[in-house]
Z-matrix of the N, CA and C atoms (Angstrom, degrees):
N
C 1 1.459
C 2 1.518 1 108.92
N 3 1.321 2 116.52 1 134.45
C 4 1.462 3 122.17 2 178.33
C 5 1.525 4 110.28 3 -85.41
N 6 1.317 5 115.65 4 164.37
C 7 1.456 6 121.08 5 -177.82
C 8 1.525 7 108.86 6 -141.56
N 9 1.310 8 116.50 7 130.91
C 10 1.463 9 122.69 8 175.66
C 11 1.522 10 109.09 9 -122.47
N 12 1.330 11 115.29 10 153.15
C 13 1.458 12 121.41 11 178.41
C 14 1.519 13 108.57 12 -121.30
N 15 1.323 14 115.86 13 128.04
C 16 1.462 15 121.96 14 174.02
C 17 1.525 16 106.63 15 -114.52
N 18 1.337 17 115.43 16 125.52
C 19 1.459 18 121.85 17 178.52
C 20 1.521 19 107.25 18 -106.40
N 21 1.336 20 116.29 19 125.89
C 22 1.467 21 121.46 20 -177.22
C 23 1.525 22 108.97 21 -109.30
N 24 1.345 23 114.18 22 125.08
C 25 1.455 24 121.06 23 -178.25
C 26 1.520 25 109.35 24 -128.89
N 27 1.332 26 116.21 25 147.73
C 28 1.464 27 121.00 26 175.81
C 29 1.526 28 109.41 27 -73.63
N 30 1.323 29 116.66 28 148.31
C 31 1.465 30 120.67 29 177.67
C 32 1.522 31 111.70 30 -56.11
N 33 1.315 32 117.26 31 -36.43
C 34 1.461 33 121.98 32 -179.58
C 35 1.517 34 113.93 33 -83.92
N 36 1.329 35 117.39 34 1.19
C 37 1.460 36 121.39 35 -178.01
C 38 1.516 37 111.19 36 107.39
N 39 1.287 38 115.90 37 155.08
C 40 1.457 39 122.27 38 179.33
C 41 1.515 40 111.92 39 94.48
N 42 1.301 41 115.49 40 140.64
C 43 1.457 42 121.72 41 -179.25
C 44 1.516 43 111.23 42 -82.52
N 45 1.323 44 116.37 43 152.83
C 46 1.463 45 122.29 44 -176.20
C 47 1.527 46 109.26 45 -103.85
N 48 1.323 47 116.06 46 119.52
C 49 1.463 48 122.32 47 176.07
C 50 1.522 49 108.89 48 -92.02
N 51 1.325 50 117.18 49 134.70
C 52 1.461 51 120.99 50 173.85
C 53 1.522 52 115.21 51 87.01
N 54 1.338 53 117.98 52 11.83
C 55 1.470 54 119.88 53 175.23
C 56 1.528 55 108.91 54 -74.58
N 57 1.331 56 116.72 55 142.46
C 58 1.475 57 122.30 56 -179.34
C 59 1.523 58 108.52 57 -92.02
N 60 1.332 59 116.63 58 120.57
C 61 1.463 60 122.03 59 -174.31
C 62 1.527 61 110.02 60 -122.90
N 63 1.337 62 115.92 61 139.04
C 64 1.467 63 122.00 62 174.98
C 65 1.522 64 108.39 63 -146.48
N 66 1.327 65 115.72 64 158.83
C 67 1.464 66 121.79 65 175.79
C 68 1.518 67 108.88 66 -114.33
N 69 1.315 68 116.12 67 135.83
C 70 1.457 69 121.17 68 178.07
C 71 1.520 70 110.41 69 -107.25
N 72 1.319 71 116.32 70 122.57
C 73 1.462 72 123.01 71 177.64
C 74 1.528 73 108.37 72 -110.77
N 75 1.317 74 116.75 73 172.14
C 76 1.470 75 120.58 74 -178.46
C 77 1.524 76 112.03 75 -61.81
N 78 1.334 77 116.63 76 -23.38
C 79 1.465 78 119.89 77 -178.11
C 80 1.528 79 113.35 78 -104.48
N 81 1.331 80 118.54 79 9.98
C 82 1.455 81 120.62 80 177.68
C 83 1.511 82 112.78 81 141.80
N 84 1.319 83 115.12 82 -176.39
C 85 1.464 84 123.01 83 -176.55
C 86 1.519 85 109.22 84 -115.50
N 87 1.332 86 116.25 85 140.78
C 88 1.460 87 120.77 86 177.80
C 89 1.529 88 110.85 87 -68.57
N 90 1.297 89 115.80 88 166.63
C 91 1.464 90 120.45 89 169.60
C 92 1.527 91 107.91 90 -64.41
N 93 1.310 92 116.59 91 150.07
C 94 1.458 93 121.01 92 177.68
C 95 1.517 94 110.86 93 -73.20
N 96 1.323 95 115.07 94 145.71
C 97 1.462 96 123.19 95 175.74
C 98 1.523 97 105.99 96 -129.53
N 99 1.333 98 117.14 97 143.49
C 100 1.462 99 120.96 98 -179.17
C 101 1.523 100 110.74 99 -100.93
N 102 1.329 101 115.78 100 142.60
C 103 1.458 102 119.94 101 -179.09
C 104 1.527 103 111.14 102 -70.18
N 105 1.335 104 114.62 103 149.20
C 106 1.459 105 121.41 104 178.92
C 107 1.538 106 109.59 105 -89.78
N 108 1.325 107 116.72 106 -167.91
C 109 1.466 108 121.06 107 -177.93
C 110 1.529 109 113.04 108 -63.89
N 111 1.330 110 117.15 109 -21.46
C 112 1.461 111 122.13 110 178.86
C 113 1.522 112 111.91 111 -94.90
N 114 1.340 113 117.04 112 10.23
C 115 1.451 114 121.63 113 179.29
C 116 1.516 115 114.11 114 75.85
N 117 1.335 116 118.17 115 11.61
C 118 1.459 117 122.04 116 -175.94
C 119 1.519 118 113.03 117 -98.71
N 120 1.336 119 114.54 118 134.90
C 121 1.462 120 121.84 119 172.31
C 122 1.519 121 106.67 120 -120.64
N 123 1.331 122 116.91 121 120.33
C 124 1.461 123 122.14 122 178.37
C 125 1.519 124 107.22 123 -97.69
N 126 1.324 125 116.25 124 117.26
C 127 1.460 126 122.01 125 -173.86
C 128 1.523 127 109.51 126 -114.12
N 129 1.319 128 116.35 127 121.92
C 130 1.460 129 121.16 128 175.03
C 131 1.527 130 108.56 129 -90.14
N 132 1.347 131 116.36 130 139.90
C 133 1.468 132 120.11 131 -178.32
C 134 1.520 133 109.91 132 -152.19
N 135 1.333 134 115.38 133 149.46
C 136 1.458 135 121.89 134 178.07
C 137 1.520 136 111.85 135 -85.74
N 138 1.329 137 116.87 136 -36.65
C 139 1.454 138 122.29 137 -178.38
C 140 1.521 139 109.69 138 -82.79
N 141 1.335 140 116.85 139 146.24
C 142 1.461 141 121.48 140 174.61
C 143 1.526 142 108.60 141 -123.21
N 144 1.331 143 115.52 142 167.36
C 145 1.460 144 120.30 143 179.61
C 146 1.515 145 111.52 144 107.21
N 147 1.332 146 115.76 145 -154.06
C 148 1.462 147 121.65 146 -175.36
C 149 1.525 148 111.46 147 -60.73
N 150 1.332 149 115.40 148 128.23
C 151 1.467 150 120.91 149 178.58
C 152 1.520 151 109.56 150 -139.75
N 153 1.316 152 115.95 151 140.52
C 154 1.458 153 122.29 152 172.68
C 155 1.519 154 107.95 153 -87.99
N 156 1.322 155 117.05 154 135.67
C 157 1.462 156 122.53 155 -179.93
C 158 1.523 157 108.77 156 -96.77
N 159 1.329 158 115.85 157 123.64
C 160 1.460 159 121.62 158 177.91
C 161 1.525 160 109.26 159 -112.49
N 162 1.337 161 115.84 160 129.65
C 163 1.465 162 121.92 161 175.58
C 164 1.520 163 107.07 162 -124.38
N 165 1.316 164 115.55 163 120.12
C 166 1.466 165 122.00 164 -177.11
C 167 1.533 166 111.19 165 52.09
N 168 1.324 167 115.42 166 37.56
C 169 1.452 168 121.87 167 176.07
C 170 1.516 169 115.59 168 84.37
N 171 1.330 170 117.91 169 -2.58
C 172 1.458 171 121.40 170 -177.95
C 173 1.529 172 111.23 171 -105.00
N 174 1.323 173 116.10 172 139.13
C 175 1.462 174 122.98 173 177.04
C 176 1.529 175 108.91 174 -66.74
N 177 1.330 176 116.44 175 121.34
C 178 1.470 177 121.75 176 -179.37
C 179 1.522 178 112.05 177 -119.08
N 180 1.330 179 116.55 178 29.06
C 181 1.451 180 119.79 179 177.38
C 182 1.516 181 111.63 180 105.03
N 183 1.317 182 115.06 181 -167.95
C 184 1.462 183 119.42 182 -176.78
C 185 1.518 184 110.70 183 -133.44
N 186 1.319 185 114.68 184 170.13
C 187 1.455 186 122.29 185 178.32
C 188 1.516 187 108.61 186 -152.05
N 189 1.316 188 116.51 187 163.68
C 190 1.456 189 122.13 188 175.08
C 191 1.528 190 106.65 189 -102.07
N 192 1.316 191 117.20 190 95.09
C 193 1.466 192 123.01 191 -172.33
C 194 1.528 193 111.12 192 -81.42
N 195 1.315 194 118.39 193 145.24
C 196 1.466 195 126.74 194 4.62
C 197 1.528 196 111.99 195 -79.15
N 198 1.316 197 114.46 196 145.01
C 199 1.463 198 120.93 197 -178.69
C 200 1.519 199 109.48 198 -167.65
N 201 1.329 200 113.73 199 -178.41
C 202 1.464 201 122.25 200 174.01
C 203 1.518 202 106.19 201 -119.84
N 204 1.326 203 117.63 202 133.49
C 205 1.462 204 121.11 203 -178.21
C 206 1.520 205 110.43 204 -137.10
N 207 1.328 206 115.39 205 136.44
C 208 1.449 207 122.29 206 174.10
C 209 1.521 208 108.19 207 -97.08
N 210 1.336 209 116.63 208 129.42
C 211 1.460 210 122.89 209 -178.37
C 212 1.523 211 108.63 210 -124.69
N 213 1.325 212 116.44 211 137.05
C 214 1.470 213 121.27 212 177.95
C 215 1.526 214 110.00 213 -107.29
N 216 1.326 215 115.23 214 138.02
C 217 1.470 216 119.83 215 176.83
C 218 1.519 217 108.98 216 -126.71
């Protein structure tokens, strides 16, 4: 199983605790994971490659999973 990390940060600075994060692949969307105190959500997934990053239900760009991505909200 692959693992990706999405870090969620506020535009004005500071990490976001409790943001709901999921990855969307061509064959479906992962289960949601919530960010910790450091703004990190560790998402386990079977599929690799192009994935759309969703934070609180909103499209926040894409990544080539598995990877680490910083997202601003």
